[in-house]
Legacy VTK file of the C-alpha trace (Angstrom):
# vtk DataFile Version 3.0
C-alpha trace
ASCII
DATASET POLYDATA
POINTS 105 float
29.529 13.271 -37.414
26.357 11.438 -36.277
24.880 12.496 -32.962
25.791 10.476 -29.883
23.378 8.132 -28.158
20.231 9.771 -26.897
20.251 10.241 -23.187
17.055 10.499 -21.289
17.017 13.166 -18.646
15.478 11.873 -15.471
14.466 14.272 -12.781
14.699 12.944 -9.253
11.339 12.399 -7.640
10.474 14.450 -4.592
10.356 12.462 -1.372
7.085 10.623 -0.945
4.771 11.881 1.787
4.459 9.624 4.799
1.868 6.859 4.433
-1.525 7.663 5.903
-0.976 5.132 8.671
1.998 7.269 9.768
-0.126 10.418 10.034
-1.186 10.721 13.663
-3.581 13.545 12.816
-5.573 11.448 10.325
-5.461 8.362 12.564
-6.778 10.221 15.600
-9.322 12.514 13.911
-12.989 11.608 14.257
-14.750 10.347 11.152
-17.277 13.178 11.271
-18.311 16.306 13.170
-21.541 18.227 13.617
-21.436 21.189 11.207
-21.870 24.590 12.852
-23.387 26.007 9.653
-24.861 23.089 7.682
-26.175 25.466 4.991
-22.741 26.592 3.801
-19.435 28.283 4.509
-19.659 30.102 7.829
-17.788 33.209 6.688
-19.381 33.351 3.218
-22.855 33.177 4.792
-21.926 36.071 7.112
-20.517 38.103 4.193
-23.274 37.235 1.723
-20.797 35.729 -0.750
-20.783 32.399 -2.576
-18.453 29.391 -2.466
-17.305 26.590 -4.771
-16.867 23.515 -2.543
-17.247 23.055 1.201
-14.956 21.498 3.814
-15.835 20.453 7.374
-13.330 20.816 10.227
-13.305 17.551 12.165
-12.006 19.353 15.245
-14.881 21.771 15.787
-17.456 21.512 12.996
-16.507 24.752 11.206
-17.712 24.713 7.579
-15.440 26.625 5.211
-14.988 27.033 1.482
-12.147 25.237 -0.296
-9.010 26.508 -2.006
-10.700 26.451 -5.429
-12.394 29.753 -4.674
-10.693 33.009 -3.826
-11.704 33.208 -0.159
-10.245 29.886 1.064
-11.995 29.989 4.455
-11.254 26.319 5.277
-7.519 26.958 4.885
-7.804 30.167 6.908
-9.579 28.241 9.658
-6.677 25.768 9.856
-4.134 28.611 9.967
-5.984 30.457 12.733
-6.941 27.450 14.893
-4.391 24.743 14.101
-7.179 22.173 13.658
-5.310 19.785 11.347
-7.954 17.580 9.689
-10.984 18.396 7.604
-13.182 16.380 5.324
-15.143 17.168 2.224
-18.602 18.495 3.009
-19.852 17.766 -0.505
-22.658 15.231 -1.052
-21.294 11.762 -1.782
-17.722 12.590 -0.727
-16.064 11.426 2.485
-12.331 11.964 1.937
-10.314 13.715 4.626
-7.287 16.023 4.429
-4.456 16.597 6.878
-3.142 20.143 6.550
-0.018 19.342 8.573
1.259 16.541 6.315
-0.725 17.464 3.189
-2.177 13.959 2.974
-5.519 12.625 1.835
-6.869 9.950 4.144
LINES 1 106
105 0 1 2 3 4 5 6 7 8 9 10 11 12 13 14 15 16 17 18 19 20 21 22 23 24 25 26 27 28 29 30 31 32 33 34 35 36 37 38 39 40 41 42 43 44 45 46 47 48 49 50 51 52 53 54 55 56 57 58 59 60 61 62 63 64 65 66 67 68 69 70 71 72 73 74 75 76 77 78 79 80 81 82 83 84 85 86 87 88 89 90 91 92 93 94 95 96 97 98 99 100 101 102 103 104
């Protein structure tokens, strides 16, 4: 007996995150902040360790390393302070991230 018609399995998409214009944290965050440690990740400099990429807290100017490395000081800063928005502190990059809604803005 020949096989029946091929059926394509479609997985439901997860709900879309709210649009950036609905993210109060991104809307109200300043565009920039004065870095407390412009030479690198605050904790890595204290510990004498290295980092991969840097992130700048727009709430207080803390500079932390990103989630690509093992130390994840930018994420730890959000978890300990609740400061919701950071931006890339890499040359030529200006994107921002809301930890609360996990949105790029």
